[in-house]
C-alpha positions as a printed NumPy array, in Angstrom:
array([[ 77.22 ,  86.482,  94.248],
       [ 73.805,  87.703,  96.24 ],
       [ 74.815,  90.059,  99.175],
       [ 73.986,  88.706, 102.749],
       [ 70.651,  89.36 , 104.337],
       [ 70.146,  91.976, 106.521],
       [ 69.988,  90.701, 110.071],
       [ 68.038,  92.996, 112.745],
       [ 69.361,  91.251, 115.617],
       [ 72.961,  91.537, 114.745],
       [ 72.835,  95.151, 113.237],
       [ 71.028,  96.402, 116.507],
       [ 73.521,  94.762, 118.925],
       [ 75.596,  97.956, 119.047],
       [ 76.214,  97.62 , 123.022],
       [ 76.947,  94.041, 122.789],
       [ 79.685,  94.752, 120.246],
       [ 81.005,  97.745, 122.196],
       [ 81.13 ,  95.749, 125.55 ],
       [ 83.12 ,  93.35 , 123.638],
       [ 85.769,  95.925, 122.551],
       [ 86.183,  97.646, 125.919],
       [ 86.783,  94.127, 127.534],
       [ 90.332,  94.158, 125.427],
       [ 91.027,  97.748, 124.609],
       [ 92.514, 100.193, 127.037],
       [ 89.787, 102.019, 129.08 ],
       [ 88.324, 105.033, 126.816],
       [ 89.888, 104.336, 123.649],
       [ 86.495, 102.717, 122.302],
       [ 84.91 , 105.499, 120.541],
       [ 81.981, 106.505, 118.668],
       [ 80.092, 103.601, 116.469],
       [ 81.019, 104.2  , 112.732],
       [ 78.896, 101.593, 111.036],
       [ 77.973,  97.93 , 110.638],
       [ 78.414,  95.571, 107.935],
       [ 76.962,  92.02 , 107.074],
       [ 79.8  ,  89.677, 106.427],
       [ 77.539,  86.689, 105.565],
       [ 74.191,  85.526, 106.892],
       [ 73.687,  85.662, 110.457],
       [ 77.132,  87.411, 110.737],
       [ 77.962,  91.124, 110.964],
       [ 80.974,  93.198, 111.931],
       [ 80.498,  96.421, 113.775],
       [ 83.272,  99.308, 113.817],
       [ 84.301, 101.782, 116.403],
       [ 86.654, 104.439, 116.148],
       [ 89.863, 103.996, 118.122],
       [ 90.899, 107.06 , 120.112],
       [ 94.098, 105.802, 121.384],
       [ 96.755, 108.291, 120.501],
       [ 99.22 , 105.614, 119.225],
       [ 96.722, 104.501, 116.844],
       [ 95.427, 107.349, 114.87 ],
       [ 92.938, 106.266, 112.075],
       [ 92.455, 102.564, 113.13 ],
       [ 89.1  , 101.285, 114.408],
       [ 87.67 ,  98.514, 116.44 ],
       [ 86.167,  95.669, 114.376],
       [ 83.771,  93.536, 116.633],
       [ 82.247,  90.187, 114.77 ],
       [ 78.951,  89.19 , 115.728],
       [ 76.949,  86.052, 114.917],
       [ 73.616,  84.478, 115.525],
       [ 72.76 ,  80.936, 115.684],
       [ 69.589,  79.822, 113.687],
       [ 66.28 ,  80.8  , 115.13 ],
       [ 68.464,  82.374, 118.07 ],
       [ 67.528,  85.623, 119.1  ],
       [ 70.747,  86.731, 120.835],
       [ 73.87 ,  87.885, 119.146],
       [ 77.296,  86.362, 120.199],
       [ 80.84 ,  87.501, 119.958],
       [ 82.961,  85.941, 117.373],
       [ 86.088,  88.213, 116.971],
       [ 87.438,  91.467, 118.17 ],
       [ 90.15 ,  92.942, 116.29 ],
       [ 92.049,  96.469, 116.023],
       [ 92.095,  97.12 , 112.381],
       [ 93.732,  99.845, 109.912],
       [ 91.272, 102.388, 108.148],
       [ 92.218, 104.686, 105.44 ],
       [ 95.24 , 106.997, 106.283],
       [ 96.152, 104.729, 109.218],
       [ 99.718, 104.827, 110.651],
       [101.092, 101.48 , 109.585],
       [104.695, 100.015, 110.201],
       [106.809,  99.516, 107.022],
       [106.185,  96.664, 105.311],
       [108.271,  93.588, 106.184],
       [111.5  ,  92.674, 104.466],
       [113.138,  89.501, 105.173],
       [116.689,  89.835, 106.508],
       [118.014,  88.02 , 103.436],
       [116.455,  90.802, 100.969],
       [117.453,  93.766, 102.781],
       [120.942,  94.201, 101.56 ],
       [121.194,  97.248,  99.149],
       [123.846,  98.441,  96.755],
       [126.772, 100.   ,  98.623],
       [125.83 ,  98.211, 101.747],
       [128.692,  96.109, 101.996],
       [131.746,  97.43 , 103.715],
       [135.604,  96.16 , 103.514],
       [135.152,  93.531, 106.626],
       [131.603,  92.459, 105.503],
       [130.585,  89.059, 103.904],
       [127.689,  88.22 , 102.002],
       [125.951,  84.89 , 102.799],
       [126.462,  82.095, 100.039],
       [123.153,  81.473,  98.089],
       [123.146,  78.117,  96.737],
       [120.094,  78.48 ,  94.38 ],
       [121.114,  81.859,  92.877],
       [118.985,  82.111,  89.654],
       [121.586,  84.599,  88.615],
       [124.24 ,  82.06 ,  88.449],
       [124.701,  78.501,  86.637],
       [127.408,  76.032,  86.795],
       [130.503,  76.758,  85.029],
       [131.042,  73.215,  83.705],
       [128.559,  70.241,  83.116],
       [129.051,  67.479,  85.307],
       [130.057,  63.979,  83.936],
       [129.879,  61.946,  87.259],
       [133.414,  61.371,  87.216],
       [135.072,  63.55 ,  89.864],
       [138.525,  63.858,  88.073],
       [137.088,  64.769,  84.691],
       [134.33 ,  67.214,  86.5  ],
       [137.514,  69.036,  88.502],
       [139.482,  69.521,  85.413],
       [136.287,  70.802,  83.332],
       [136.078,  73.368,  86.552],
       [139.129,  74.836,  86.086],
       [139.114,  74.779,  82.283],
       [135.815,  76.02 ,  81.272],
       [134.768,  77.65 ,  84.623],
       [138.18 ,  79.614,  84.723],
       [138.553,  78.269,  88.134],
       [135.278,  79.703,  89.131],
       [132.456,  76.887,  90.316],
       [129.81 ,  79.09 ,  88.89 ],
       [129.538,  81.729,  86.11 ],
       [126.551,  84.262,  85.022],
       [123.384,  82.692,  83.913],
       [121.278,  84.468,  81.187],
       [119.088,  85.895,  83.969],
       [121.693,  87.104,  85.802],
       [123.286,  88.68 ,  82.578],
       [120.072,  90.244,  81.689],
       [119.489,  91.719,  85.551],
       [123.015,  93.483,  85.148],
       [122.636,  94.851,  81.871],
       [119.084,  96.127,  82.901],
       [120.786,  97.885,  85.758],
       [123.914,  99.481,  83.972],
       [121.566, 100.591,  80.969],
       [119.377, 102.578,  83.52 ],
       [122.053, 103.644,  85.554],
       [124.27 , 106.823,  85.786],
       [126.682, 105.605,  82.869],
       [123.551, 104.552,  80.474],
       [122.489, 106.205,  77.031],
       [119.567, 108.454,  78.879],
       [121.662, 109.8  ,  81.877],
       [122.293, 113.623,  81.96 ],
       [125.852, 113.221,  80.92 ],
       [125.365, 111.228,  78.111],
       [122.411, 113.651,  76.904],
       [125.024, 116.334,  76.914],
       [127.973, 114.536,  75.436],
       [129.539, 115.832,  72.2  ],
       [129.855, 112.092,  70.999],
       [129.264, 108.289,  72.467],
       [131.364, 105.922,  73.856],
       [131.354, 103.693,  70.914],
       [133.633, 106.319,  68.761],
       [135.849, 106.704,  71.59 ],
       [139.762, 105.648,  71.896],
       [139.389, 105.063,  75.469],
       [136.29 , 102.621,  75.305],
       [137.504,  98.878,  76.126],
       [134.605,  96.321,  74.871],
       [133.536,  94.125,  77.406],
       [133.98 ,  90.178,  76.524],
       [131.492,  87.715,  76.182],
       [127.597,  88.245,  75.573],
       [127.451,  91.761,  76.848],
       [130.491,  93.004,  74.612],
       [127.926,  94.376,  71.847],
       [126.452,  96.802,  74.218],
       [128.914,  97.35 ,  77.047],
       [132.596,  98.219,  77.874],
       [134.938,  99.97 ,  80.221],
       [136.151, 103.482,  80.243],
       [139.964, 103.934,  80.648],
       [140.049, 107.618,  80.332],
       [141.344, 108.978,  83.628],
       [139.786, 112.158,  82.721],
       [136.421, 111.091,  82.48 ],
       [133.888, 110.847,  85.202],
       [133.414, 107.198,  84.314],
       [136.7  , 106.143,  84.531],
       [137.068, 102.461,  85.362],
       [133.417, 102.258,  85.287],
       [130.874,  99.803,  82.93 ],
       [129.712, 102.134,  80.257],
       [126.98 , 101.28 ,  77.396],
       [127.987, 101.941,  73.866],
       [125.505, 105.06 ,  73.861],
       [127.154, 106.712,  76.931],
       [129.547, 109.502,  76.3  ],
       [131.247, 112.428,  78.425],
       [133.26 , 115.423,  77.615],
       [136.635, 113.575,  77.684],
       [135.983, 111.88 ,  74.493],
       [139.107, 110.963,  72.425],
       [138.103, 112.653,  68.973],
       [136.266, 115.846,  70.259],
       [138.019, 119.12 ,  70.915],
       [136.85 , 122.237,  72.266],
       [135.298, 125.014,  70.632],
       [138.332, 127.458,  69.458],
       [137.695, 130.719,  69.3  ],
       [139.754, 133.516,  67.583],
       [141.924, 135.706,  69.853],
       [140.735, 138.824,  70.335],
       [142.153, 141.722,  68.651],
       [143.277, 144.624,  70.92 ],
       [144.636, 147.884,  69.156],
       [147.89 , 149.268,  70.611],
       [147.388, 152.223,  73.041],
       [147.552, 155.778,  71.44 ],
       [149.278, 158.516,  73.243],
       [147.843, 162.031,  72.531],
       [150.495, 164.552,  72.676],
       [148.261, 167.62 ,  72.234],
       [145.994, 166.586,  75.039],
       [146.314, 169.371,  77.988],
       [147.018, 168.318,  81.091],
       [145.411, 170.154,  84.218],
       [147.45 , 170.145,  87.508],
       [145.116, 170.939,  90.682],
       [147.144, 171.946,  93.838],
       [146.127, 170.653,  97.023]])
């Protein structure tokens, strides 16, 4: 795409752009002219430094336009825009997405998510209310929804990369993996082949989900290195030694 043609009327209208910026800016906050850029045919934007202490790194941007065959620039828009290194507010995060692990307290309650991709119905609807309610309890174990494939994958990824995964510092220093530990309780269902629960009260992972490749120093089948006891010779009394007494 060809670059817009330069327009002498617009590029030279620096004072027109400055006056437009000063009309909406706080007095004294429109600084030096820092450049002009052609946005399109007969459309240009002038930039001025912003000297307001609250907006370091920002710039005033004034867009000018010129009708065909006109010899005067007109003001289209005036904006305060961030430049490189400008101080910006944090990226907006919707309230529904701000909850982080560990934020839920004893009396807190999370909102119900009807279309949660991590869950799926624990039963298959038939259209007959009595049959569906029976299936709800028998197949879903009393739960309207159970983990979906996406939900299982998200949980597995989180556990695998967590502090009880095979790449954690504790696992790297462990003498043996959880897969050979008697305190490892395999998890039921689709995650059984990778995850389980630690049931060793002396382990730092007691009661937590661990991977088969995790491990710690409380493994059931390992022992501490036993060194042979140090031999100490009995004391020897030298009866021939002279004892010197010093008067005080």
